ZAMARGU-4260 file (C-alpha; in steps of 0.2 Angstrom, whole numbers, plus 5000, padded with zeros to 4 digits):
<rodrens>
0) 5204/4233/5182 | 5205/4247/5193 | 5199/4265/5191 | 5205/4278/5203 | 5191/4291/5199
5) 5196/4305/5211 | 5214/4305/5204 | 5208/4304/5186 | 5196/4319/5188 | 5208/4329/5198
10) 5221/4327/5184 | 5208/4332/5170 | 5196/4343/5179 | 5193/4361/5174 | 5201/4376/5183
15) 5188/4385/5193 | 5196/4401/5199 | 5187/4411/5212 | 5179/4427/5205 | 5185/4436/5221
20) 5204/4435/5225 | 5209/4433/5243 | 5191/4428/5248 | 5188/4415/5261 | 5173/4408/5253
25) 5175/4391/5244 | 5164/4387/5229 | 5155/4371/5228 | 5162/4359/5216 | 5151/4353/5201
30) 5163/4339/5197 | 5157/4321/5195 | 5172/4315/5204 | 5171/4305/5220 | 5167/4318/5234
35) 5179/4312/5247 | 5197/4308/5244 | 5201/4290/5248 | 5216/4284/5257 | 5228/4276/5245
40) 5230/4257/5247 | 5247/4251/5241 | 5247/4236/5228 | 5261/4226/5233 | 5261/4217/5216
45) 5264/4233/5207 | 5277/4239/5220 | 5287/4223/5217 | 5285/4226/5198 | 5292/4244/5200
50) 5307/4239/5210 | 5312/4228/5196 | 5308/4242/5184 | 5320/4254/5192 | 5334/4242/5190
55) 5329/4239/5172 | 5329/4258/5168 | 5347/4260/5175 | 5353/4245/5164 | 5344/4253/5149
60) 5353/4270/5152 | 5370/4262/5152 | 5366/4252/5137 | 5361/4267/5127 | 5377/4276/5132
65) 5387/4261/5126 | 5377/4260/5109 | 5379/4279/5107 | 5398/4278/5105 | 5405/4275/5088
70) 5415/4259/5094 | 5400/4254/5106 | 5412/4253/5120 | 5416/4265/5135 | 5430/4265/5148
75) 5425/4261/5165 | 5432/4277/5172 | 5419/4287/5163 | 5403/4278/5170 | 5403/4288/5186
80) 5403/4305/5178 | 5390/4300/5165 | 5379/4293/5178 | 5379/4309/5188 | 5375/4319/5173
85) 5360/4307/5169 | 5354/4308/5187 | 5355/4290/5190 | 5358/4292/5209 | 5375/4283/5210
90) 5388/4288/5222 | 5406/4288/5218 | 5413/4271/5210 | 5395/4263/5212 | 5391/4264/5193
95) 5406/4253/5188 | 5401/4241/5202 | 5383/4241/5196 | 5389/4234/5179 | 5396/4218/5187
100) 5378/4213/5193 | 5373/4210/5175 | 5386/4200/5167 | 5373/4194/5154 | 5372/4212/5148
105) 5388/4220/5151 | 5406/4213/5147 | 5421/4221/5155 | 5438/4218/5147 | 5455/4226/5146
110) 5459/4236/5131 | 5473/4228/5122 | 5482/4244/5118 | 5477/4257/5132 | 5478/4243/5145
115) 5463/4250/5155 | 5446/4242/5158 | 5432/4245/5145 | 5414/4240/5145 | 5404/4233/5130
120) 5388/4224/5128 | 5388/4205/5127 | 5383/4195/5112 | 5367/4189/5120 | 5362/4207/5123
125) 5366/4212/5105 | 5357/4197/5098 | 5341/4202/5108 | 5342/4220/5102 | 5343/4214/5084
130) 5328/4202/5087 | 5318/4216/5094 | 5321/4226/5079 | 5316/4212/5068 | 5300/4210/5078
135) 5295/4228/5077 | 5297/4228/5058 | 5287/4212/5057 | 5273/4220/5065 | 5272/4235/5054
140) 5253/4232/5049 | 5248/4232/5068 | 5259/4247/5070 | 5251/4257/5056 | 5234/4253/5063
145) 5239/4258/5081 | 5246/4275/5074 | 5230/4278/5064 | 5220/4276/5079 | 5231/4287/5090
150) 5230/4301/5077 | 5212/4299/5075 | 5209/4302/5094 | 5215/4320/5092 | 5202/4334/5090
155) 5210/4341/5074 | 5216/4324/5067 | 5235/4329/5069 | 5248/4326/5082 | 5266/4333/5084
160) 5279/4322/5077 | 5290/4325/5092 | 5277/4320/5104 | 5275/4303/5095 | 5293/4301/5094
165) 5296/4303/5112 | 5283/4289/5116 | 5287/4278/5101 | 5293/4264/5113 | 5277/4263/5122
170) 5267/4262/5106 | 5278/4249/5098 | 5285/4261/5084 | 5302/4258/5076 | 5315/4271/5078
175) 5314/4276/5060 | 5295/4276/5060 | 5295/4293/5051 | 5301/4285/5036 | 5296/4266/5038
180) 5278/4270/5044 | 5272/4288/5040 | 5281/4291/5023 | 5279/4273/5018 | 5260/4274/5019
185) 5254/4291/5011 | 5237/4284/5009 | 5235/4285/5028 | 5247/4299/5034 | 5252/4316/5029
190) 5268/4324/5036 | 5269/4343/5036 | 5277/4358/5044 | 5267/4371/5053 | 5270/4389/5047
195) 5268/4397/5064 | 5278/4385/5075 | 5289/4376/5062 | 5285/4360/5071 | 5282/4344/5061
200) 5264/4336/5062 | 5257/4320/5058 | 5240/4321/5050 | 5227/4308/5046 | 5222/4308/5028
205) 5204/4300/5031 | 5196/4295/5047 | 5190/4276/5046 | 5174/4273/5056 | 5179/4255/5058
210) 5194/4260/5068 | 5184/4272/5079 | 5179/4258/5091 | 5186/4259/5108 | 5194/4244/5117
215) 5182/4247/5132 | 5167/4245/5120 | 5173/4228/5115 | 5175/4223/5133 | 5157/4229/5137
220) 5150/4219/5123 | 5159/4204/5129 | 5153/4206/5147 | 5135/4208/5140 | 5135/4193/5130
225) 5145/4181/5142 | 5137/4187/5158 | 5120/4193/5153 | 5122/4209/5162 | 5109/4223/5160
230) 5112/4233/5144 | 5109/4250/5154 | 5121/4245/5167 | 5136/4242/5155 | 5132/4254/5141
235) 5143/4268/5148 | 5152/4259/5163 | 5170/4254/5166 | 5174/4237/5174 | 5179/4241/5192
240) 5191/4230/5203 | 5199/4237/5218 | 5215/4231/5226 | 5215/4221/5242 | 5212/4231/5257
245) 5203/4245/5248 | 5188/4250/5259 | 5173/4257/5250 | 5161/4267/5260 | 5142/4269/5257
250) 5143/4286/5248 | 5158/4281/5238 | 5149/4266/5231 | 5134/4277/5227 | 5145/4290/5218
255) 5153/4276/5208 | 5136/4269/5203 | 5130/4287/5197 | 5147/4290/5188 | 5145/4273/5179
260) 5129/4279/5171 | 5135/4296/5165 | 5135/4296/5146 | 5150/4303/5137 | 5157/4306/5119
265) 5169/4294/5112 | 5187/4298/5112 | 5187/4297/5093 | 5173/4310/5091 | 5178/4328/5087
270) 5170/4339/5101 | 5178/4355/5096 | 5162/4362/5089 | 5151/4357/5104 | 5144/4369/5117
275) 5153/4363/5133 | 5147/4377/5145 | 5133/4367/5152 | 5135/4356/5168 | 5129/4340/5158
280) 5143/4344/5145 | 5156/4345/5158 | 5151/4329/5166 | 5152/4320/5149 | 5169/4328/5145
285) 5175/4323/5162 | 5171/4305/5159 | 5177/4306/5141 | 5194/4311/5148 | 5194/4294/5158
290) 5189/4285/5142 | 5203/4294/5132 | 5216/4288/5144 | 5209/4270/5144 | 5210/4270/5125
295) 5227/4278/5125 | 5233/4263/5137 | 5225/4250/5125 | 5236/4256/5111 | 5252/4254/5120
300) 5262/4238/5119 | 5263/4235/5138 | 5247/4243/5143 | 5256/4256/5153 | 5262/4274/5150
305) 5269/4288/5161 | 5259/4304/5165 | 5273/4313/5157 | 5269/4305/5140 | 5250/4308/5142
310) 5254/4326/5145 | 5261/4327/5128 | 5244/4322/5120 | 5232/4331/5132 | 5230/4347/5123
315) 5226/4338/5106 | 5214/4325/5114 | 5205/4334/5127 | 5197/4352/5127 | 5210/4364/5133
320) 5198/4372/5145 | 5196/4355/5154 | 5214/4351/5156 | 5224/4355/5172 | 5241/4346/5174
325) 5253/4348/5187 | 5271/4341/5186 | 5281/4336/5201 | 5299/4332/5197 | 5301/4321/5212
330) 5287/4309/5208 | 5286/4297/5194 | 5267/4294/5189 | 5263/4279/5179 | 5246/4274/5172
335) 5244/4256/5171 | 5230/4244/5165 | 5226/4234/5180 | 5229/4215/5177 | 5245/4208/5186
340) 5260/4208/5174 | 5267/4192/5182 | 5251/4181/5181 | 5241/4185/5166 | 5242/4193/5149
345) 5240/4211/5146 | 5222/4214/5142 | 5211/4230/5141 | 5201/4229/5158 | 5203/4246/5165
350) 5214/4260/5171 | 5225/4262/5187 | 5236/4276/5193 | 5251/4269/5201 | 5262/4282/5209
355) 5280/4278/5213 | 5295/4288/5219 | 5308/4288/5205 | 5326/4291/5211 | 5332/4290/5193
360) 5322/4305/5188 | 5317/4298/5171 | 5301/4291/5165 | 5306/4278/5152 | 5298/4261/5155
365) 5305/4249/5143 | 5307/4232/5151 | 5318/4223/5139 | 5336/4227/5132 | 5331/4239/5119
370) 5337/4256/5116 | 5330/4270/5127 | 5318/4283/5119 | 5330/4298/5122 | 5346/4300/5112
375) 5360/4300/5126 | 5372/4308/5114 | 5360/4323/5112 | 5357/4323/5131 | 5376/4323/5135
380) 5379/4337/5123 | 5365/4347/5131 | 5357/4350/5114 | 5341/4340/5117 | 5325/4350/5114
385) 5313/4352/5128 | 5296/4347/5124
</rodrens>
């Protein structure tokens, strides 16, 4: 597990504008983040994973384009223009050639009437898509629990339906979760329209104290019982594991030691009525933001999510005065739980911020042949709503 404290706290630290504009005096920061910015150390395991992920995204985009057609086929001549509109970074005639690299996914054939080349998905790809749909519906009990915990993390007990829909793949929700999950279980969820914004919201009917237990709390209990660690050391701490080559200085280690012992409120605790003006409250809320991201990751299927997705939930889960988010369209920011994807199972051990340049310009991270989380027909018609 890896926690980049400085990046986390810079992402979710309060704005502190200077009382005097154009002044050259810099105010001392009261943040509990690491005092000195550390040089980033690249994790080659994640770098290799992201290289494979970039190829997967392009395949998923093309697959979604094909599935969005009524006949589920597309002429080869249209792929270049569609790839440019989607910003996939292909040059002229490269998109069609890219399809030939994946014969197990795409099948190119000559149309019997038009006598031009068309592309469709192979039977193997269609079979895998169907199997994944069946697997999603077979896990509905787990999906319901996951969605209940997600909504309970919000301060008001409600989340925008559109925000959950955009991130449904990360949380393992089926495409029709509005009907198969929310409306099917009225004892857990309530769906309503807001009068002022006319947006649909998912509201939790009743908070379950048994579900308000964070994944990191279970990890702490396991570490305490198995390794016999001091209770005071693990009470509010996160397990820390740095990548190879990451140099830790003396003051950095002291700052981490102090930060590990800072108490904080649970992500499932409603803090909207608390007085957050004191320095101690700011420290608690700062660490609570880290715990919120960790718990959000634990609810995802692959234990990873992009910062674009986290931004959708930030105002509902973190006090608005403590949130500052900057979007850079040239950088794809991905938050991952630490363990290596290729060697071990995905477990809840910690938080890592992995930053990669994304030439495709999208942030979908589905690793299998499943439909992408953005309707390509709406995108091509330029009618998709901007969240």
